[in-house]
N, C-alpha and C positions, 0 to 999 in steps of 0.2 A: 412384478414391479417394473415400470419402464425406466430407462436411463435417459435423462434429458440433458442435452448439450446445447448451450445457448451461445450463439455468435451474435454479439451486439455491435452494431456499427452506426455511428452518427454520420449523417450525410453531409459531406463537403465541409471544408474548413472556413465556413462563414460564421463567426462567433458572435453570439449575443452574451455580453458579460452578465453572469448571474442567472442564466437559464439552463435547466437540467431536465432531461427527458428519460423516463423509464418506459420504453415502448411495450414491455411485456411484464405483467405481474400475475402471480398465482393467488387466488383467493376463493374461498368457498370450497366446493367439493374437489377442485383440482389441486388444492394445496394452500399454502400461504406464503406471503412475502414479508420480510422485514426490510425496512428502509433505514440506512445509516446516513446521517447528515453531519458532517464535520465542518466547523468554522475555522479555517486556517489563519484567521486574522486576529490581532490582539484586541480589536474593538468589537463590541456586540453588533449583530446584524439582524435585520428583519427578514422574514421569510413568508412567502405565500405558497401554499401547496394546493394544487388542483388535481382532482381525479376525474377521469372521463369514463362514464359507464358504457355499456354495450349499445345504448341508444344515442351515444355521442353527447350526452348531457354533461355539463360541467358541474362538479361538486367541489366547493371550496372548503378545505379543512380549517377549523378554528382550534385544533388541538395543539398545534405548534406554530407560533407566529414569530419567534425570535430565538436567537442563540447567543449566549455570552461569548466574549473573546476566548478562542481555543475551546469553545464548548462543543458538545457532541450529543446527538439524540439517536436512539435505536428504537424504532416503533414499528409495529406490524401495520399492514394495510387496514386491518380491522380496527386498530386503535386510532388510526388517522381518520378513518371514515366509519364511525360507529353506527350510522343509520342502518336499520334493518332493511333487508330486501335489496340492497345496493350491491351490484357486482362491478367493481372497478376494473377497467380494461387496460388503462395506461395512466401514467402520472407525469405531471409537469410541475417543477419546483422553480420558483423565481426569487431572486434576491438581488439587492443593489450591489452586493459584494460577492467575491469569489467564494465558492463552497467546494467541498468534495462529497459527492453523493454516490453511495453504493446500494445495491439491492441484493438480498439473500433470498433465493428461491428455495422453498422447503416442501418436500414430499415425505411420505412415511419413511423415516430412517435416513433421509437424504437431505443434503444441503448443498448449495452452490452460490457463489457470489460473482457479480459483475458490476463494473462501474458505469454510472449513468453517462449518457452523451451530453456534451456541453454546448450544443448548437443545433439549429435546423440548417438544412442545406439543400442543394439541388443535385447532388450526386453521392453515390456510395459504392463501396467495393464489398460485395458479399463473398467471402473467401472460400466457402466450403459447400460442396454438394456431394452427399453420400450416394454413390452410384449403385451400391449393392442394396437395392430396394427390398430384397427378401429379408435382410437383417435390419436395415435402417430406414427411417423416414425423415425427410428434411422439410422443415416448415419455415417459410419466410413471413415475418411479421413486420409491418411498416405502418407508421401513423402519419397523417397529414396534420401537423400541429398548428394550422392557421384557420382563420374564420371564413375562408373561401375555398372553393374547389380547385384542384390542380390536376394535371395529367402526369402520371408517373409510369415510366416504361422500364422494363428490365431486359437487358441484352446479355444472353449467355455467352461465355468465352470458353474455348475459341470458336465454337460453332453452335448454332441453334437459332430458332425463330424468336423474335421479340415478343414479350407479353406485357399486358397492362395491369395495374392494380386499380380495379374499378372503384373501390371504396374511396379512393382519394378524390373522386369527383365531388365529394361532400365535405363540408367543414368538419374538422376534427375526426375524420373517418379513419378507421383502422382496418387494414387488410391482413388476414392471417390464413395462409393456405399451404397445404402440402405442395411441394414443387411439382408433383405429378399432375396437379390440376393445371399447371402452366405448360409443362413439357412432358410428354409421354415417354420419351427416350432421353435418358441422362448420360448415356455412354460417352458422349463427346463434350460434356459440360464440366469444366473444372472450377469455374467461379462465375459470378454474375456482376455485371455493371448496372447499377440502378441510376436513373436520371429523371429529374422532375422539371417541369416548366417553371417552377418558382422555388425560392428558398423556403421550403415548407416541410421537409420530410425528415423523420428519424426512422431508422430501420434496425432490425436484428434478425438473426436466423437461429434455429435450433433443430437438433435432430434427436430422435429417440431410438433406443436399442432395447428390445424386449427381453433378451436372454439373461442379462445381469442387472443387479440392483445398484446401478451407478448413476451419478448425475454430475455434469460439469457445465460451467458457464464461462463465457468469454466476452469481454467488452473491448471493442476496437476503437471507438471514439473518433473515427474519421481521420486518424493521424496517419501520416506517411512521412518518410524522410530518406535522405541519401545515406545516413548512418543509422543502421538498425541493429538493435541488440536483443538477443535471446538470453535472458538472465538466468534461466534455470535449465540445467541438463542433469537428469537423475543418473549419478555415476554408478549406482547399484543396479546393474542391468539384469541381475538374477531375479529381482523382485519388481522392477519398475521399467517402464519404457518412456521415451520422450519423442515427440514429433514436432518438428519446426518447419514452418512454411513461409516463404516470401514470394511476392508477386511483383513483376515489373508491370506497373499500370500505365507506363508511358507508351508513346508511339514509336520508340526507338530501341533497337537492339543495344545491349550494354554488357560489359564485362564486370561482374561483381566479384569483390574480394572477400572471401570468408576467412576469418581468423579465429582459431579455436584456442581458448585459454584454459589452463589449469586453475585450481582454486588459489594457488599462491601467486597467480599473475603471470606465470610462465607461458610462452607461446608454444603450443603443441604442434600446430600445423597451420599453414596458409594455403588456401586453394583458390584458384581463379576459375570462375564459372561464367560462361557466355549465356546470357539470358535474353532470348528474343522478346520483342514487344508483346505484351500480354501474356507471357509465359509464367508458369507457377513452378517454383522449385521446392521440393520436399526433402527434408533431412530427417531420417529416422535413426534413432539410437536405442538399441535393445540388445539382448543376448545374441541375436543372430545378425545384427547389422552394426558393424564397427569399422567398416572400411572408410566411409566418407567422414564420419565423426569419430575421431580417435579416442581410445580408452583414456579415462582421466579428465575428459572435457567437463568443465564446470559452467562455462558460458561461451557464447559465440557472438562475434560482431561481423556484420555484413556492410561493406562500403560500396557505393556505386555513384556514378555520375548523374543518375536520375533517381527520383523518389521511389521507394519501395513500400509496400504494405506487408506487415508480418504478424504472425501469431504463433503460439505454441500450445500443445496439449501434453500432459504427462499423467501417468497413473500406474496402478498395480497391474501386473501381467494378467492376461486373460487366463482363467482357470485357476488362479491363485487363491489364497485364503482371504486376503484383503479385498475390499470393494471400494477402492479409492480412485478418484478421477478428477482432474482439475485442468483449467486453462487460463492463460494470461496473454494479454496482447503484447506485441513487440514494444520495446522501449526505444524512444527516439531522442531523449534529452535527459539531462541531469543537472542538479544544482547542489548547493552545500547544505541543504536541509531536506529531509524526507518526512512525509506524513504517512504513517501506517494506519489505515482506518479500521483495523480489526484488533481485538484483544480477546484472550481467553486463557485462563490458567486454573485448573481444578483437577480433581481426581479423575474426571471423565474427559477433559478437553485440554489440548495444548495449542500453542501458537509459536510459529517460527518466524523470525525477522531476518531477512536476507539483505545484505548491503554489498554492492559492487563498486569498488573505487575505479571509476571510469576516467579519472583525471590523471595528471602527470606527477603528482606529489604524494609522498607518504603523509598520512593524516591521522589525527586523533579525533575520535567521535564521542558524543555523549548521547545516550538514550534516556528519554524521560517517559515515565508512566503517567498518563493524564487521566483525570476524571471527567465526568459529564459537564462540570462547571468550568473546565479549563484550568484546574489547579494541577500543579506538579506534585505528584504523590511520592515519587522516588526517582533517582537518577543513577546511572552507571556509566563510567567512562571506559572506552577501549582505545588503547594507544598503539601507534606504529603500524597502521594498516597500509600495506604497500600498494602502489599503482597496479591496476588491473586485477587485484586480488578480490576474491569473493568469500564472504564470511557469513556463517549461519549462527544465529543466536536464538536459543529457546527463551521464551518469555519468562518461564519459571527460573531460569538461571540468571537472566538480567535483573530480575526483581524477586529475590527469594523470600521476601517477607510475605507469608501467606495471608496476613491480616489485610493486605492491600489488594489482593487479587479480585475480590468482588467489587471493590470500588473502582478498579481500572476500567477504562473505556476505549482508549486508543494509545498509540505510542508515537512520539516524535524523536527523530534523530537529527542532531546538529553536528555537521562537520566543521572543519576549520579552514584548511587550505585547499582541498581538492574538490572535485565534482563527483556526485554520487547518484546512483540509480539503485532501485531495490524493489522488493515485493514482500508480501506477507502470506503465509500459509496457516490455516487453522484446521484441525482435525480432532477426531476422537481417539482416546487411548485404546478403547475397545478391550476385548478379551482375546478370544480365539480369532476374532475378525474385526478389522477396522471398517467402519461403515462409510465415512465421508471425508473428503478433503476439499477445502475451498481455498482459493487464491486470488489475489488482485495485486496489481502493481502499486508501489508507494507513489504518492503524489510528490513531485519535486517542488521545492520552494527555496526562498532566500532566507538564510540565517540572519535575522535582524538583530541578533546579539553582537554581531561582528561589526566593528567600525570599518567603513569602506576604506580600501587602500588608496593612497595618493601615489601616483606613478611618477618616477623621476626620469626626465629626459636630459641627457647631456649631449651638447653639440659642440664639436671642435670645428671652428670656422675662422674666416678672416675676411676683411672688407675688400681685399684685392684678389679674392678667389672667385673666379667666374662661376664654377659649379655651385659654390656656396650661395651666390646671389640667385641662381636658378631655384635652389631649394627654398630660399626665403620667399621668393615670389610665389612658388607653388603653395606654400603654407598660407600666405596671405589670400590668394585667390580661392582657396578651398575653404575659407572661413575656419581654419584650424583653431585660432585663438578664441573664437566665439563658441565653437563646438566643444572644446575641451578647456574649461576654465580651471583655475588653480585649485578648485575643490576636487578635480579629477587628476590633474597632472601639474608638475612643476618643471619649468624649462630653464636649464642653465646653459648659457652660451659662453664658451671659452675663446677669447680673442687670441688666436694661435700665433700669428706672425707679428714681428716687431713693429710693423707699420700699421697695425690695427689700432683704432682709438682706445680699445680696452686692454691692450697689452701695456701694462703700467708697472711701476716699481712695486706696487702692492700685489699685483695679480700674476706677474710673469712666472715667478718660481712656483706658485701654486698650480698654475696651468701646466707647467712642465711635469709636476708631480702627478697630476691626473693623466696626462698623455702617456707618461712612462708606465703608470699603473695598468692602463689598458693596452699598451703597446701600439699606440696610434702611429701609423706610418704615412698617412695622407689625409687630406681634407677635401670635402666635408666628411667627417665620421660622426655618426650618431649612435648613442647607446640608450636603450630603454631598460630601466631598472638594472643596468649593469650587465645584463645577460643576452640581450638581443641587439646585434650590431648591424648597422647599414653604412656602407661606404659609397660615396658618390651621390649625385643628384638623380632625380627621376623616380617616380613612384613613392615619394616620401610620405604623402598623406595616407595612402592605403597602408603603408608599413606602420606608421605611427598609430593609426586608428585601430588596426587589428591587434597590435601588441598592447595598446592601452586597454582595450576592452578585455583582452585575455587576463591581464594583470589585475584589472579592477575587480574581476570576479573572484579574486583570491583575497583573503584577509592578510593584513600585515602581521609579521612575526613579532615586531616590537611596537609598543605604544609609546609615543614620544610626546611629552609636554614641553612646549616652547614658549618662553616669555621674554620679550625683547623690549628694552627701554631705548627707543630710537633717539632720544635726546642725549643720553649719556653714552650709548653704545654698549650697554651691559646686556649680555645674553645669558639667560639661565635655561638649562636643558635638564629635564628629568627623563631618563630612559627606564621604562618599565619592562622587565625581562619576562619572556613567556614561561609557561610551566615546564617546558623541555627545550633545551638549547641545541641548535644544530652544531655539528662539529665545525671547526675552522676558527680563524682569527677574526673577531668582530670589532669593527671600529666605528666610532661616531665621527661624522664630518659635518662641518657647519660652513656655509658660504653666505657672504653678504652680496646682495644683488642690486642692480638697478633694474626695476621691473620693465621699463620701456623708455626709449628715447628716440625722437625723430630729429635728425640733423637737417639744417636748412639746405644743405647740398650734400650729395653723397661723399663720405669721407674716403672712399676707396674706388677702385676702378670697376667694381661689379655693379655699380649703380644703385645699391641699396641705401636707403636713408633711415629706415626704421629698424631698430634692433631690440630684441626681447631677451629678458632674463640674463643680463650681462653680469658676469662674475667680476666683482671688484676686489674681493679679499676672501681668504679662507682662514678659519679660526681653529686651532692656533696656526695651522698650515694645511697644505694639501694632503699630507699624510694622515692627519686626523688623530683621534685619541682612542687608545685601545680600551675596550670594555673588559672589566675584571669582576663584575658582579656574578650573582648566582641565580639559578632558576627561580622565578616568582618574586625576585627582589627588585629594587630600584637603585639606580646609580645617578648621582647629580653632578652636573658640570656647570661651572661659571666661567664665561669667556668674555672678551672685551675687544671692541674695534673702535677706531677713531672716526666719528661722523664727519668731522671737519676735513680730515685728510681724504676721505672718500667722496666728498661732495663735489664731484667733477662737473655736474650740470645743475647748478643751483636753481631751485631747490630739488635735489635729487630724490626720485621716487624709490626709497629704500625698501628692501624686503630681506628677510633672513630665512634660509632653508636649512634644516637639520635632518640628517639621515644616518641610519645604521646600515653598514655594508659588511657582508662576509667577504673578507679579502681573499679567502681560499677559492670561493666559487664565483666571486665578483657580484653576487646577487644583492640588490638593495632590498632590505628587509623591513623597512619602516621609514616614513617621511613625515615631517611636520613643517609647516610653512606659516609665516606671519608677515603681513605688509604693514608699512607705516600708515 
């Protein structure tokens, strides 16, 4: 039995929304392929699935034309294209909405999964050429996904003569050749750069090994990034090995920083590696190689000033009892939701769900077992997962109700505060020998159950402060107010000096409370959600935009309901507590603002006429009201201000902002805003 390792790579980051390509499928005597299609949207989607046979004819499947919200389909190529005598060579799936598409290649006793490419492009990085041709053969498969001919050239790195894929001269042509058909000497070839004259090509590579009954597949999806993560390192080096590779595909030499993490999130080692342009770095971790990769490593992060391409392989040791082998692409991004497109729990099969907290915050997560119709069958919550930690959960442990196992189709994980990356492994329990292991990265997404965070900006300023005026003009000229409306941020300006028009009998003591709270020693001083401080003018817009975007990606800890009667000045606030409460003293603060006012002439020496978010009063004062409720509960507050006393520029454009702040850490944990 041959061992088939498939490297799949989509060409170039030119994305067509809703287009997915499987450049290689097994069907007929060579084996079979199952296609998994997941709809990660809450709404139903329509789907068109086309197969291309060996004569480049298009066959449109009518077996699956839609999926419900969160729906899933798992169908063989034979099911999708039941006509007799048809040999499907490659598949294109189209939808108006995003999907997650994977393919499971199957041979006798063997299975392997890779993710479909999400675009056509005009370049690709084929990362592996097996140089030992006595034991391995490497095949490059590439399709021209368009209705016209193109020219595709392959350039071996670092040395070798260029070669052409002749089949791409025809519409929908597929070339699939052993690399020895292109180059007779592989000794100086580490990887291959593929380039096409048009945005037309999807490609993959695979290699076979005849001595052991193993199969592994790897999808690369044309991704690359300056921050690359290898999410899996097999710590049991007695029985398993792990190989990680990253390639500098830029034209510049760069120093990459490798950080090795333990499962608990602790840093085991930091290594600086000079990587010449076009160079390939290999990290091997097994019983005989533990110098570069330290013992106990659970995952690795590589940072660089240029984009890198990465992938990893892992499996049972050669000569061992088990026959397992798998590959996954490098991880380049994370979000607060993960879609795991595989499931299996039975007496013969297991599934493992791996989650890595790549963010900065401790988080609680919830796993949901989903069926093919998008229904939630069961859920399990895991609390207190630390930053940089990696956790492995067996599907049977997450969802122990055996009555649900056959109904399950896939798994969703929802985080709360942090950013997550992950992958899923599936294998057989076996007896004396385990036959297969398949793996694929989890698809990151946005947790739409979380109410978006509103970010609070506090600005200590004055109309006679020159740098404050420079800051105001920078924000105006950069369209800050238009780019970040009050649905994204709330801006509070504290008039700090006694000659400022907003330094009044109502606001002055509250302003001093807030300045003392932060220890403000000079102006302008700006705080984003209480924890990010900038002092002085210059670079204000990049500072705000970066921090606002970072904070917007996180959910609020507290949900706040705000109801203001602007005629009477009555303010009602309901603070809804989270399921678990951070340590520290938490307070509610409420400020009455004038949203914006433009003076006919500058009121101060810095020349500024228009002022935003001017604090008029704080309720009951700048110190605020301490929260005394319990987790999961609600605490209500009723406050009052005088609309007549604060009507300084009739008719004043009033607004009220309420926020909860942890006075111990200064972090703002939830914001509510209402304008008149």
